[in-house]
gemmi code that builds the backbone of each chain (N, CA, C; Angstrom):
import gemmi

chains = {
    "A": [
        ("UNK", (46.060, -10.729, -9.643), (46.224, -11.819, -8.695), (47.217, -12.814, -9.260)),
        ("UNK", (48.080, -13.350, -8.425), (49.133, -14.212, -8.913), (48.702, -15.655, -9.067)),
        ("UNK", (47.729, -16.073, -8.383), (47.333, -17.462, -8.461), (45.900, -17.618, -8.029)),
        ("UNK", (45.433, -18.847, -8.007), (44.039, -19.045, -7.614), (43.834, -18.705, -6.145)),
        ("UNK", (42.652, -18.296, -5.794), (42.369, -17.944, -4.410), (42.547, -19.142, -3.495)),
        ("UNK", (42.812, -18.841, -2.253), (43.032, -19.882, -1.263), (41.693, -20.333, -0.706)),
        ("UNK", (41.635, -21.594, -0.326), (40.473, -22.056, 0.411), (39.379, -22.636, -0.448)),
        ("UNK", (39.665, -22.988, -1.666), (38.653, -23.520, -2.541), (39.019, -24.937, -2.935)),
        ("UNK", (38.105, -25.738, -3.401), (36.703, -25.410, -3.600), (35.877, -25.650, -2.340)),
        ("UNK", (34.633, -25.278, -2.425), (33.692, -25.559, -1.373), (33.573, -24.464, -0.349)),
        ("UNK", (34.599, -23.687, -0.177), (34.546, -22.620, 0.822), (34.473, -21.288, 0.116)),
        ("UNK", (33.843, -20.341, 0.768), (33.796, -19.009, 0.149), (35.199, -18.468, -0.045)),
        ("UNK", (35.433, -17.764, -1.118), (36.771, -17.215, -1.321), (37.067, -16.166, -0.271)),
        ("UNK", (38.312, -16.052, 0.115), (38.650, -15.004, 1.072), (38.390, -13.643, 0.461)),
        ("UNK", (37.790, -12.754, 1.219), (37.473, -11.452, 0.632), (38.718, -10.646, 0.362)),
        ("UNK", (38.738, -9.910, -0.717), (39.867, -9.032, -0.973), (39.942, -7.948, 0.086)),
        ("UNK", (41.101, -7.440, 0.252), (41.284, -6.382, 1.234), (40.379, -5.206, 0.888)),
        ("UNK", (39.677, -4.733, 1.874), (38.891, -3.532, 1.651), (37.421, -3.787, 1.411)),
        ("UNK", (37.013, -5.053, 1.233), (35.578, -5.279, 1.048), (35.048, -6.249, 2.086)),
        ("UNK", (35.799, -6.464, 3.129), (35.320, -7.351, 4.181), (34.909, -6.535, 5.391)),
        ("UNK", (34.350, -7.243, 6.360), (34.069, -6.613, 7.635), (32.930, -5.626, 7.605)),
        ("UNK", (31.980, -5.858, 6.727), (30.848, -4.945, 6.667), (29.944, -5.194, 7.868)),
        ("UNK", (29.641, -4.173, 8.626), (28.753, -4.385, 9.765), (27.337, -4.678, 9.290)),
        ("UNK", (26.562, -5.353, 10.128), (25.181, -5.612, 9.730), (24.416, -4.313, 9.577)),
        ("UNK", (23.372, -4.332, 8.762), (22.597, -3.109, 8.558), (22.055, -2.561, 9.867)),
        ("UNK", (22.036, -1.274, 9.989), (21.539, -0.626, 11.191), (20.110, -0.173, 10.935)),
        ("UNK", (19.169, -0.652, 11.766), (17.785, -0.211, 11.567), (17.656, 1.294, 11.708)),
        ("UNK", (16.804, 1.858, 10.881), (16.584, 3.297, 10.945), (15.612, 3.609, 12.076)),
        ("UNK", (16.036, 4.413, 13.043), (15.144, 4.736, 14.156), (13.865, 5.396, 13.675)),
        ("UNK", (12.792, 5.061, 14.349), (11.544, 5.753, 14.073), (10.709, 5.130, 12.988)),
        ("UNK", (11.230, 4.118, 12.330), (10.446, 3.485, 11.278), (9.672, 2.309, 11.864)),
        ("UNK", (8.662, 1.843, 11.134), (7.872, 0.742, 11.637), (8.674, -0.559, 11.775)),
        ("UNK", (7.922, -1.632, 12.055), (8.541, -2.915, 12.386), (9.616, -3.315, 11.395)),
        ("UNK", (9.295, -3.250, 10.128), (10.301, -3.584, 9.124), (10.764, -2.301, 8.466)),
        ("UNK", (11.862, -1.739, 8.927), (12.299, -0.429, 8.431), (12.814, -0.477, 7.014)),
        ("UNK", (12.952, -1.682, 6.487), (13.543, -1.777, 5.156), (12.520, -1.540, 4.064)),
        ("UNK", (11.264, -1.588, 4.429), (10.234, -1.483, 3.396), (9.295, -0.346, 3.738)),
        ("UNK", (9.117, 0.533, 2.836), (8.233, 1.664, 3.078), (7.270, 1.797, 1.911)),
        ("UNK", (6.138, 2.375, 2.166), (5.224, 2.607, 1.057), (5.793, 3.653, 0.125)),
        ("UNK", (5.374, 3.655, -1.116), (5.896, 4.644, -2.050), (5.406, 6.026, -1.683)),
        ("UNK", (6.139, 7.008, -2.097), (5.755, 8.372, -1.809), (4.861, 8.943, -2.892)),
        ("UNK", (4.658, 8.185, -3.949), (3.789, 8.667, -5.019), (2.426, 8.010, -4.882)),
        ("UNK", (1.529, 8.383, -5.727), (0.174, 7.855, -5.654), (-0.032, 6.632, -6.520)),
        ("UNK", (1.000, 6.277, -7.263), (0.788, 5.236, -8.263), (0.369, 3.909, -7.662)),
        ("UNK", (0.929, 3.574, -6.534), (0.657, 2.254, -6.011), (-0.501, 2.207, -5.023)),
        ("UNK", (-1.110, 3.323, -4.737), (-2.165, 3.346, -3.739), (-3.321, 2.459, -4.182)),
        ("UNK", (-3.811, 1.700, -3.205), (-4.932, 0.837, -3.505), (-4.549, -0.364, -4.336)),
        ("UNK", (-3.288, -0.549, -4.535), (-2.852, -1.625, -5.408), (-1.774, -2.460, -4.738)),
        ("UNK", (-1.773, -2.424, -3.431), (-0.723, -3.134, -2.724), (-1.065, -4.612, -2.623)),
        ("UNK", (-0.103, -5.424, -2.929), (-0.287, -6.864, -2.799), (-0.060, -7.250, -1.348)),
        ("UNK", (-1.141, -7.338, -0.599), (-1.023, -7.599, 0.835), (-0.542, -9.019, 1.110)),
        ("UNK", (-0.716, -9.874, 0.188), (-0.373, -11.265, 0.436), (1.099, -11.535, 0.239)),
        ("UNK", (1.754, -10.665, -0.448), (3.151, -10.919, -0.737), (3.339, -11.943, -1.826)),
        ("UNK", (2.275, -12.260, -2.502), (2.363, -13.283, -3.538), (2.615, -12.710, -4.920)),
        ("UNK", (3.028, -11.480, -4.941), (3.247, -10.855, -6.242), (4.342, -11.544, -7.028)),
        ("UNK", (5.142, -12.311, -6.334), (6.238, -12.971, -7.038), (5.871, -14.367, -7.509)),
        ("UNK", (4.611, -14.737, -7.350), (4.230, -16.039, -7.857), (4.210, -15.981, -9.374)),
        ("UNK", (4.192, -17.117, -9.990), (4.190, -17.135, -11.447), (5.573, -17.382, -11.997)),
        ("UNK", (5.714, -17.168, -13.279), (6.952, -17.572, -13.938), (8.189, -16.843, -13.450)),
        ("UNK", (8.035, -15.631, -12.921), (9.218, -14.910, -12.503), (9.509, -15.092, -11.030)),
        ("UNK", (8.672, -15.862, -10.347), (8.929, -16.062, -8.925), (10.284, -16.733, -8.778)),
        ("UNK", (11.086, -16.190, -7.889), (12.419, -16.743, -7.744), (12.702, -17.229, -6.337)),
        ("UNK", (11.816, -16.950, -5.403), (12.033, -17.385, -4.043), (11.296, -18.696, -3.810)),
        ("UNK", (12.009, -19.785, -3.613), (11.347, -21.073, -3.428), (10.511, -21.085, -2.167)),
        ("UNK", (9.500, -21.939, -2.142), (8.639, -22.030, -0.975), (9.368, -22.569, 0.250)),
        ("UNK", (10.470, -23.262, 0.011), (11.182, -23.825, 1.159), (12.058, -22.794, 1.871)),
        ("UNK", (12.023, -21.565, 1.394), (12.754, -20.514, 2.072), (14.205, -20.394, 1.652)),
        ("UNK", (14.681, -21.313, 0.847), (16.069, -21.214, 0.412), (16.232, -20.087, -0.578)),
        ("UNK", (17.438, -19.597, -0.685), (17.685, -18.515, -1.622), (17.636, -19.031, -3.046)),
        ("UNK", (17.048, -18.263, -3.938), (17.041, -18.695, -5.331), (18.442, -18.883, -5.884)),
        ("UNK", (19.370, -18.090, -5.345), (20.742, -18.227, -5.821), (21.305, -19.613, -5.523)),
        ("UNK", (20.689, -20.296, -4.524), (21.185, -21.622, -4.207), (21.054, -22.547, -5.406)),
        ("UNK", (20.034, -22.290, -6.230), (19.826, -23.139, -7.388), (20.598, -22.621, -8.586)),
        ("UNK", (20.653, -21.325, -8.693), (21.199, -20.706, -9.884), (22.724, -20.701, -9.876)),
        ("UNK", (23.293, -20.563, -8.697), (24.738, -20.437, -8.579), (25.278, -21.515, -7.641)),
        ("UNK", (26.477, -21.973, -7.939), (27.090, -22.939, -7.033), (27.643, -22.194, -5.816)),
        ("UNK", (28.106, -22.919, -4.800), (28.538, -22.246, -3.552), (29.643, -21.220, -3.768)),
        ("UNK", (30.587, -21.519, -4.626), (31.665, -20.560, -4.869), (31.130, -19.292, -5.532)),
        ("UNK", (30.266, -19.492, -6.513), (29.683, -18.332, -7.199), (28.832, -17.514, -6.229)),
        ("UNK", (28.081, -18.200, -5.377), (27.237, -17.476, -4.408), (28.086, -16.669, -3.442)),
        ("UNK", (29.200, -17.260, -3.004), (30.095, -16.528, -2.098), (30.673, -15.298, -2.795)),
        ("UNK", (31.015, -15.476, -4.044), (31.545, -14.351, -4.813), (30.492, -13.252, -4.973)),
        ("UNK", (29.276, -13.659, -5.240), (28.198, -12.679, -5.404), (27.949, -11.930, -4.092)),
        ("UNK", (28.052, -12.651, -2.981), (27.917, -11.974, -1.691), (28.987, -10.893, -1.526)),
        ("UNK", (30.213, -11.240, -1.907), (31.286, -10.246, -1.832), (31.001, -9.055, -2.744)),
        ("UNK", (30.483, -9.363, -3.913), (30.172, -8.285, -4.856), (29.095, -7.359, -4.290)),
        ("UNK", (28.122, -7.960, -3.625), (27.064, -7.129, -3.035), (27.616, -6.260, -1.904)),
        ("UNK", (28.515, -6.829, -1.130), (29.150, -6.019, -0.100), (29.931, -4.867, -0.723)),
        ("UNK", (30.629, -5.176, -1.788), (31.421, -4.135, -2.462), (30.516, -3.063, -3.047)),
        ("UNK", (29.414, -3.484, -3.608), (28.468, -2.514, -4.181), (27.913, -1.613, -3.081)),
        ("UNK", (27.696, -2.215, -1.934), (27.155, -1.473, -0.808), (28.150, -0.436, -0.281)),
        ("UNK", (29.403, -0.849, -0.159), (30.398, 0.050, 0.445), (30.864, 1.126, -0.524)),
        ("UNK", (30.757, 0.867, -1.807), (31.086, 1.888, -2.816), (32.524, 2.371, -2.706)),
        ("UNK", (33.413, 1.504, -2.284), (34.807, 1.948, -2.184), (35.766, 0.903, -2.759)),
        ("UNK", (35.324, 0.217, -3.777), (36.130, -0.844, -4.381), (37.323, -0.228, -5.116)),
        ("UNK", (38.505, -0.719, -4.776), (39.697, -0.236, -5.481), (39.854, -1.017, -6.789)),
        ("UNK", (40.735, -0.545, -7.625), (40.976, -1.239, -8.888), (41.539, -2.633, -8.655)),
        ("UNK", (42.399, -2.746, -7.653), (42.961, -4.067, -7.358), (41.884, -5.037, -6.884)),
        ("UNK", (41.023, -4.554, -5.997), (39.941, -5.412, -5.513), (38.991, -5.776, -6.655)),
        ("UNK", (38.739, -4.813, -7.511), (37.867, -5.078, -8.659), (38.460, -6.176, -9.542)),
        ("UNK", (39.759, -6.084, -9.759), (40.412, -7.098, -10.587), (40.361, -8.468, -9.917)),
        ("UNK", (40.479, -8.468, -8.589), (40.383, -9.734, -7.863), (39.008, -10.361, -8.050)),
        ("UNK", (37.984, -9.557, -7.938), (36.629, -10.088, -8.121), (36.428, -10.602, -9.542)),
        ("UNK", (36.941, -9.866, -10.507), (36.824, -10.313, -11.895), (37.568, -11.641, -12.086)),
        ("UNK", (38.753, -11.734, -11.496), (39.530, -12.975, -11.615), (38.769, -14.154, -11.018)),
        ("UNK", (38.199, -13.928, -9.854), (37.424, -15.013, -9.230), (36.217, -15.370, -10.086)),
        ("UNK", (35.558, -14.355, -10.600), (34.391, -14.638, -11.457), (34.803, -15.498, -12.648)),
        ("UNK", (35.931, -15.176, -13.233), (36.401, -15.974, -14.362), (36.724, -17.399, -13.923)),
        ("UNK", (37.331, -17.505, -12.759), (37.707, -18.828, -12.282), (36.476, -19.676, -11.964)),
        ("UNK", (35.460, -19.041, -11.394), (34.258, -19.784, -10.996), (33.195, -19.781, -12.087)),
        ("UNK", (33.562, -19.226, -13.234), (32.648, -19.201, -14.374), (31.328, -18.486, -14.033)),
        ("UNK", (31.463, -17.405, -13.297), (30.308, -16.552, -13.008), (30.287, -15.418, -14.034)),
        ("UNK", (29.120, -14.995, -14.462), (29.061, -13.886, -15.419), (29.704, -12.638, -14.828)),
        ("UNK", (30.509, -11.965, -15.598), (31.173, -10.766, -15.091), (31.621, -9.900, -16.249)),
        ("UNK", (31.790, -8.632, -15.968), (32.319, -7.681, -16.945), (33.238, -6.703, -16.236)),
        ("UNK", (34.317, -6.408, -16.865), (35.207, -5.365, -16.378), (34.981, -4.117, -17.223)),
        ("UNK", (34.262, -3.177, -16.677), (33.971, -1.928, -17.390), (34.676, -0.751, -16.724)),
        ("UNK", (35.830, -1.029, -16.159), (36.561, 0.046, -15.489), (37.136, 1.055, -16.483)),
        ("UNK", (37.235, 0.642, -17.726), (37.774, 1.556, -18.745), (36.678, 2.098, -19.662)),
        ("UNK", (35.437, 1.831, -19.307), (34.327, 2.256, -20.173), (33.616, 3.470, -19.572)),
        ("UNK", (32.982, 4.222, -20.421), (32.224, 5.384, -19.951), (30.800, 5.362, -20.504)),
        ("UNK", (30.287, 4.149, -20.637), (28.993, 4.016, -21.318), (27.794, 4.347, -20.435)),
        ("UNK", (28.012, 4.493, -19.128), (26.850, 4.759, -18.264), (27.281, 5.679, -17.134)),
        ("UNK", (27.049, 6.936, -17.304), (27.367, 7.890, -16.247), (28.851, 8.170, -16.081)),
        ("UNK", (29.639, 7.661, -16.985), (31.075, 7.931, -16.954), (31.714, 7.514, -15.630)),
        ("UNK", (31.234, 6.402, -15.089), (31.759, 5.897, -13.825), (32.408, 4.530, -14.074)),
        ("UNK", (33.696, 4.385, -13.744), (34.318, 3.057, -13.872), (33.591, 2.060, -12.976)),
        ("UNK", (33.339, 0.878, -13.496), (32.579, -0.083, -12.709), (32.819, -1.491, -13.219)),
        ("UNK", (32.363, -2.460, -12.432), (32.377, -3.847, -12.871), (30.991, -4.442, -12.641)),
        ("UNK", (30.783, -5.594, -13.256), (29.553, -6.361, -13.031), (29.973, -7.760, -12.590)),
        ("UNK", (29.348, -8.264, -11.542), (29.600, -9.625, -11.076), (28.257, -10.321, -10.900)),
        ("UNK", (28.003, -11.339, -11.690), (26.738, -12.055, -11.584), (25.566, -11.097, -11.669)),
        ("UNK", (24.630, -11.219, -10.732), (23.462, -10.340, -10.773), (23.734, -8.963, -10.190)),
        ("UNK", (24.944, -8.734, -9.699), (25.266, -7.442, -9.089), (25.838, -6.539, -10.179)),
        ("UNK", (25.017, -5.640, -10.616), (25.411, -4.803, -11.741), (25.840, -3.422, -11.281)),
        ("UNK", (26.783, -2.896, -11.990), (27.294, -1.550, -11.728), (27.859, -1.414, -10.321)),
        ("UNK", (28.986, -2.052, -10.100), (29.729, -1.865, -8.858), (30.803, -0.816, -9.144)),
        ("UNK", (30.651, 0.390, -8.608), (31.616, 1.441, -8.938), (33.012, 1.124, -8.428)),
        ("UNK", (34.001, 1.550, -9.174), (35.400, 1.292, -8.823), (36.116, 2.633, -8.687)),
        ("UNK", (36.830, 2.770, -7.576), (37.561, 4.009, -7.344), (38.787, 4.072, -8.259)),
        ("UNK", (39.247, 5.252, -8.472), (40.422, 5.445, -9.323), (41.716, 5.261, -8.555)),
        ("UNK", (41.706, 4.369, -7.592), (42.915, 4.096, -6.828), (43.180, 2.609, -6.843)),
        ("UNK", (44.466, 2.277, -6.776), (44.837, 0.868, -6.715), (44.469, 0.301, -5.355)),
    ],
    "B": [
        ("UNK", (23.753, 5.556, -27.981), (22.504, 5.969, -28.597), (21.354, 5.190, -27.957)),
        ("UNK", (20.326, 5.907, -27.540), (19.159, 5.249, -26.946), (18.277, 4.717, -28.074)),
        ("UNK", (17.986, 3.425, -28.011), (17.181, 2.825, -29.080), (15.789, 2.425, -28.603)),
        ("UNK", (15.605, 2.320, -27.289), (14.275, 2.073, -26.735), (14.125, 2.896, -25.471)),
        ("UNK", (12.950, 3.424, -25.282), (12.707, 4.230, -24.089), (11.240, 4.126, -23.707)),
        ("UNK", (10.992, 3.911, -22.441), (9.619, 3.793, -21.959), (9.547, 4.454, -20.590)),
        ("UNK", (8.502, 5.265, -20.379), (8.315, 5.931, -19.088), (7.141, 5.274, -18.377)),
        ("UNK", (7.333, 4.982, -17.098), (6.261, 4.336, -16.337), (5.077, 5.288, -16.197)),
        ("UNK", (3.935, 4.692, -15.939), (2.704, 5.475, -15.875), (2.778, 6.543, -14.787)),
        ("UNK", (3.470, 6.269, -13.715), (3.577, 7.253, -12.636), (4.679, 8.282, -12.897)),
        ("UNK", (5.383, 8.103, -13.995), (6.405, 9.073, -14.380), (7.702, 8.970, -13.611)),
        ("UNK", (7.803, 7.975, -12.746), (8.990, 7.875, -11.891), (10.140, 7.176, -12.592)),
        ("UNK", (9.827, 6.188, -13.392), (10.863, 5.355, -13.989), (10.941, 5.561, -15.496)),
        ("UNK", (12.150, 5.672, -15.977), (12.374, 5.718, -17.424), (13.345, 4.595, -17.783)),
        ("UNK", (12.810, 3.625, -18.457), (13.604, 2.449, -18.830), (14.165, 2.660, -20.230)),
        ("UNK", (15.457, 2.431, -20.373), (16.065, 2.660, -21.684), (16.958, 1.494, -22.100)),
        ("UNK", (17.093, 1.366, -23.396), (18.119, 0.500, -23.979), (19.064, 1.408, -24.756)),
        ("UNK", (20.345, 1.241, -24.467), (21.369, 1.993, -25.184), (22.198, 1.046, -26.035)),
        ("UNK", (22.574, 1.531, -27.189), (23.519, 0.789, -28.024), (24.779, 1.636, -28.151)),
        ("UNK", (25.897, 1.038, -27.800), (27.149, 1.790, -27.874), (27.775, 1.635, -29.256)),
        ("UNK", (28.789, 2.411, -29.507), (29.452, 2.364, -30.807), (30.074, 1.003, -31.095)),
        ("UNK", (30.434, 0.297, -30.029), (31.012, -1.033, -30.246), (29.959, -2.135, -30.122)),
        ("UNK", (28.706, -1.765, -30.410), (27.599, -2.735, -30.498), (27.333, -3.452, -29.181)),
        ("UNK", (27.517, -2.749, -28.106), (27.161, -3.266, -26.791), (25.748, -2.771, -26.484)),
        ("UNK", (24.930, -3.650, -25.934), (23.554, -3.269, -25.618), (23.389, -3.190, -24.104)),
        ("UNK", (22.910, -2.048, -23.632), (22.762, -1.801, -22.206), (21.305, -1.540, -21.878)),
        ("UNK", (20.924, -1.988, -20.709), (19.563, -1.786, -20.225), (19.644, -1.180, -18.826)),
        ("UNK", (18.898, -0.127, -18.594), (18.911, 0.477, -17.271), (17.855, 1.550, -17.154)),
        ("UNK", (17.862, 2.206, -16.016), (16.893, 3.266, -15.754), (17.595, 4.617, -15.841)),
        ("UNK", (17.047, 5.467, -16.641), (17.676, 6.755, -16.911), (17.926, 7.517, -15.611)),
        ("UNK", (19.089, 8.091, -15.521), (19.522, 8.933, -14.389), (19.903, 8.145, -13.140)),
        ("UNK", (19.909, 6.824, -13.227), (20.310, 6.024, -12.077), (21.441, 5.082, -12.474)),
        ("UNK", (22.312, 4.743, -11.497), (23.534, 4.023, -11.859), (23.347, 2.584, -12.324)),
        ("UNK", (22.352, 1.889, -11.795), (22.231, 0.477, -12.149), (21.971, 0.312, -13.643)),
        ("UNK", (22.648, -0.635, -14.211), (22.376, -1.035, -15.601), (22.960, -2.412, -15.807)),
        ("UNK", (22.555, -3.056, -16.857), (23.132, -4.345, -17.179), (23.390, -4.390, -18.685)),
        ("UNK", (23.965, -5.499, -19.113), (24.370, -5.635, -20.515), (23.766, -6.900, -21.107)),
        ("UNK", (23.592, -6.854, -22.395), (22.991, -7.998, -23.082), (23.747, -9.282, -22.853)),
        ("UNK", (25.063, -9.213, -22.870), (25.828, -10.452, -22.711), (25.646, -11.054, -21.325)),
        ("UNK", (25.356, -10.214, -20.338), (25.126, -10.732, -18.992), (23.722, -11.308, -18.839)),
        ("UNK", (22.847, -10.932, -19.749), (21.447, -11.353, -19.624), (21.133, -12.635, -20.383)),
        ("UNK", (22.068, -13.087, -21.178), (21.764, -14.207, -22.066), (21.255, -15.430, -21.312)),
        ("UNK", (21.785, -15.655, -20.129), (21.365, -16.840, -19.378), (20.478, -16.493, -18.191)),
        ("UNK", (19.917, -15.309, -18.227), (19.087, -14.873, -17.111), (17.615, -14.859, -17.499)),
        ("UNK", (16.774, -14.890, -16.475), (15.338, -14.692, -16.634), (14.719, -15.688, -17.601)),
        ("UNK", (15.302, -16.840, -17.694), (14.716, -17.875, -18.530), (14.707, -17.545, -19.998)),
        ("UNK", (15.613, -16.680, -20.394), (15.630, -16.262, -21.794), (16.165, -17.376, -22.691)),
        ("UNK", (15.621, -17.426, -23.871), (16.128, -18.356, -24.873), (16.891, -17.594, -25.957)),
        ("UNK", (17.134, -16.343, -25.680), (17.741, -15.500, -26.709), (19.203, -15.873, -26.934)),
        ("UNK", (19.627, -15.635, -28.144), (21.007, -15.995, -28.487), (21.849, -14.782, -28.839)),
        ("UNK", (21.258, -13.617, -28.812), (22.049, -12.428, -29.092), (21.865, -11.414, -27.978)),
        ("UNK", (22.895, -10.618, -27.779), (22.869, -9.596, -26.746), (21.703, -8.633, -26.954)),
        ("UNK", (21.512, -8.222, -28.181), (20.437, -7.276, -28.480), (19.068, -7.871, -28.138)),
        ("UNK", (18.851, -9.096, -28.547), (17.542, -9.712, -28.301), (17.337, -9.966, -26.820)),
        ("UNK", (18.409, -10.298, -26.111), (18.288, -10.529, -24.673), (17.867, -9.254, -23.956)),
        ("UNK", (18.501, -8.157, -24.306), (18.159, -6.876, -23.679), (16.714, -6.495, -23.991)),
        ("UNK", (16.328, -6.666, -25.225), (14.956, -6.309, -25.593), (13.935, -7.224, -24.915)),
        ("UNK", (14.301, -8.484, -24.731), (13.387, -9.412, -24.056), (13.189, -9.011, -22.599)),
        ("UNK", (14.266, -8.618, -21.926), (14.144, -8.201, -20.529), (13.392, -6.866, -20.443)),
        ("UNK", (13.663, -5.984, -21.384), (12.925, -4.709, -21.459), (11.415, -4.990, -21.483)),
        ("UNK", (11.029, -5.921, -22.327), (9.608, -6.258, -22.456), (9.080, -6.880, -21.172)),
        ("UNK", (9.854, -7.780, -20.575), (9.411, -8.413, -19.331), (9.209, -7.370, -18.229)),
        ("UNK", (10.075, -6.377, -18.192), (9.937, -5.343, -17.161), (8.635, -4.570, -17.347)),
        ("UNK", (8.385, -4.125, -18.556), (7.187, -3.286, -18.735), (5.901, -4.112, -18.736)),
        ("UNK", (6.045, -5.418, -18.803), (4.874, -6.300, -18.650), (4.699, -6.769, -17.204)),
        ("UNK", (5.434, -6.139, -16.285), (5.319, -6.466, -14.855), (5.734, -7.895, -14.540)),
        ("UNK", (6.652, -8.433, -15.281), (7.081, -9.806, -15.024), (8.396, -9.873, -14.254)),
        ("UNK", (8.999, -8.725, -14.028), (10.250, -8.707, -13.272), (10.126, -7.680, -12.151)),
        ("UNK", (10.392, -8.100, -10.900), (10.330, -7.154, -9.780), (11.436, -6.094, -9.868)),
        ("UNK", (11.097, -4.924, -9.390), (12.051, -3.818, -9.374), (12.285, -3.380, -7.929)),
        ("UNK", (13.443, -2.821, -7.692), (13.779, -2.283, -6.375), (14.134, -0.816, -6.535)),
        ("UNK", (13.472, 0.010, -5.760), (13.806, 1.429, -5.742), (14.508, 1.712, -4.427)),
        ("UNK", (15.728, 2.195, -4.521), (16.528, 2.503, -3.328), (16.364, 3.977, -2.996)),
        ("UNK", (15.939, 4.233, -1.770), (15.692, 5.609, -1.331), (16.553, 5.897, -0.105)),
        ("UNK", (17.295, 6.975, -0.161), (18.082, 7.411, 0.991), (17.783, 8.886, 1.231)),
        ("UNK", (17.417, 9.194, 2.448), (17.055, 10.576, 2.810), (15.997, 11.141, 1.867)),
        ("UNK", (15.006, 10.325, 1.619), (13.853, 10.716, 0.796), (14.213, 11.014, -0.648)),
        ("UNK", (15.351, 10.555, -1.077), (15.761, 10.762, -2.467), (16.037, 9.404, -3.122)),
        ("UNK", (15.476, 9.212, -4.297), (15.727, 7.963, -5.018), (17.179, 7.959, -5.491)),
        ("UNK", (17.905, 6.928, -5.073), (19.321, 6.828, -5.417), (19.574, 5.839, -6.549)),
        ("UNK", (18.718, 4.844, -6.652), (18.953, 3.837, -7.680), (17.667, 3.065, -7.928)),
        ("UNK", (17.577, 2.515, -9.100), (16.467, 1.628, -9.467), (17.084, 0.445, -10.191)),
        ("UNK", (16.690, -0.752, -9.788), (17.270, -1.933, -10.430), (16.245, -3.059, -10.463)),
        ("UNK", (16.547, -4.047, -11.258), (15.716, -5.248, -11.241), (16.295, -6.182, -10.189)),
        ("UNK", (15.490, -7.113, -9.751), (15.979, -8.072, -8.763), (15.332, -9.417, -8.995)),
        ("UNK", (16.053, -10.460, -8.652), (15.429, -11.780, -8.635), (15.568, -12.393, -7.244)),
        ("UNK", (15.935, -11.571, -6.282), (16.163, -12.102, -4.948), (15.891, -11.012, -3.916)),
        ("UNK", (14.638, -10.886, -3.528), (14.259, -9.815, -2.610), (14.895, -10.011, -1.239)),
        ("UNK", (14.988, -11.251, -0.794), (15.583, -11.480, 0.526), (17.032, -11.010, 0.557)),
        ("UNK", (17.729, -11.193, -0.552), (19.109, -10.727, -0.612), (19.167, -9.208, -0.608)),
        ("UNK", (18.219, -8.582, -1.275), (18.171, -7.118, -1.272), (18.035, -6.604, 0.168)),
        ("UNK", (17.197, -7.272, 0.930), (16.995, -6.846, 2.309), (18.228, -7.117, 3.165)),
        ("UNK", (18.922, -8.201, 2.828), (20.119, -8.559, 3.586), (21.195, -7.484, 3.450)),
        ("UNK", (21.265, -6.907, 2.272), (22.346, -5.963, 2.006), (21.879, -4.510, 2.004)),
        ("UNK", (20.777, -4.264, 2.656), (20.286, -2.893, 2.703), (21.299, -2.013, 3.440)),
        ("UNK", (21.467, -0.818, 2.936), (22.421, 0.108, 3.543), (21.797, 0.801, 4.754)),
        ("UNK", (22.623, 1.285, 5.661), (22.087, 2.103, 6.743), (21.357, 3.324, 6.148)),
        ("UNK", (20.227, 3.618, 6.710), (19.400, 4.756, 6.272), (18.768, 4.558, 4.911)),
        ("UNK", (18.928, 3.388, 4.337), (18.321, 3.126, 3.031), (16.933, 2.517, 3.217)),
        ("UNK", (16.039, 2.920, 2.375), (14.719, 2.320, 2.335), (14.534, 1.711, 0.957)),
        ("UNK", (13.992, 0.511, 0.926), (13.782, -0.165, -0.346), (12.291, -0.288, -0.633)),
        ("UNK", (11.941, 0.058, -1.829), (10.566, -0.103, -2.290), (10.576, -1.159, -3.379)),
        ("UNK", (9.813, -2.214, -3.162), (9.714, -3.277, -4.165), (8.429, -3.075, -4.945)),
        ("UNK", (8.553, -3.042, -6.231), (7.402, -2.739, -7.069), (7.576, -3.356, -8.449)),
        ("UNK", (6.517, -3.303, -9.175), (6.593, -3.626, -10.594), (6.547, -2.327, -11.390)),
        ("UNK", (6.778, -2.466, -12.658), (6.776, -1.317, -13.564), (5.476, -0.522, -13.443)),
        ("UNK", (4.343, -1.213, -13.337), (3.039, -0.552, -13.288), (2.844, 0.269, -12.024)),
        ("UNK", (3.680, 0.061, -11.031), (3.513, 0.736, -9.749), (2.965, -0.180, -8.675)),
        ("UNK", (2.552, -1.376, -9.082), (2.042, -2.344, -8.107), (3.152, -2.722, -7.139)),
        ("UNK", (2.836, -2.595, -5.854), (3.851, -2.870, -4.841), (3.980, -4.359, -4.562)),
        ("UNK", (5.143, -4.737, -4.118), (5.418, -6.114, -3.726), (5.735, -6.105, -2.242)),
        ("UNK", (5.015, -6.927, -1.498), (5.288, -7.033, -0.068), (6.218, -8.206, 0.168)),
        ("UNK", (7.451, -7.945, 0.555), (8.364, -9.057, 0.794), (7.928, -9.871, 1.998)),
        ("UNK", (8.111, -11.168, 1.901), (7.721, -12.029, 3.024), (8.799, -11.994, 4.100)),
    ],
}
model = gemmi.Model(1)
for chain_id, residues in chains.items():
    chain = gemmi.Chain(chain_id)
    for i, (resn, *xyz) in enumerate(residues, 1):
        res = gemmi.Residue()
        res.name, res.seqid = resn, gemmi.SeqId(i, " ")
        for name, pos in zip(("N", "CA", "C"), xyz):
            atom = gemmi.Atom()
            atom.name, atom.element = name, gemmi.Element(name[0])
            atom.pos, atom.b_iso = gemmi.Position(*pos), 0.0
            res.add_atom(atom)
        chain.add_residue(res)
    model.add_chain(chain)
structure = gemmi.Structure()
structure.add_model(model)
structure.setup_entities()
């Protein structure tokens, strides 16, 4: 990237080419009310389901009672916008090397934790980057 | 080189710590793509650790003590990834088409997202 991203501070950074325009998730037909959550297929959790949803209470609870995202506290708006982009990129699994470098550059600029592991083969021999809490975003071998 | 390894009671998850030749410490679930690094964990999960190695080991311990929620990503009845999470609502926001997410702890105890 030649310079700092446009539209900052305060606004989400413009998404790099190729990681924008993700359509909203499509519900899976035939599943119950909340298709995103299913019971496990193994027996380990049977009879041990936390029906209250309070399993996240205690020291590791990260979702505030006011409904705000925990990231709202942990990350500033620019970092949160960047993390959203990273999650989209992780989802689409088609991040180019150029887009990966853009995300790394933004992470450095916004002081968000990040790693460029596109040249590493330490985990499954897959080039990847890490942005904030989004770990292992695979990077294609194309610019 | 794997320096720590633990298999969940249900046999589904294998949590490992790897140390690379350049003294990088990695934490992840065997056979699945998600992993993280000690340097990324230093300021996470309320850790007071000052070294990459200690940070990874601290998170390893928190996971097997059921103190960190896990997400199992299932597509077409096949587990595709296992990762830790600190934001279940975000996990649901970015769910893939045809993906099913199971929120659980290491012990197998399920988490019902609100």
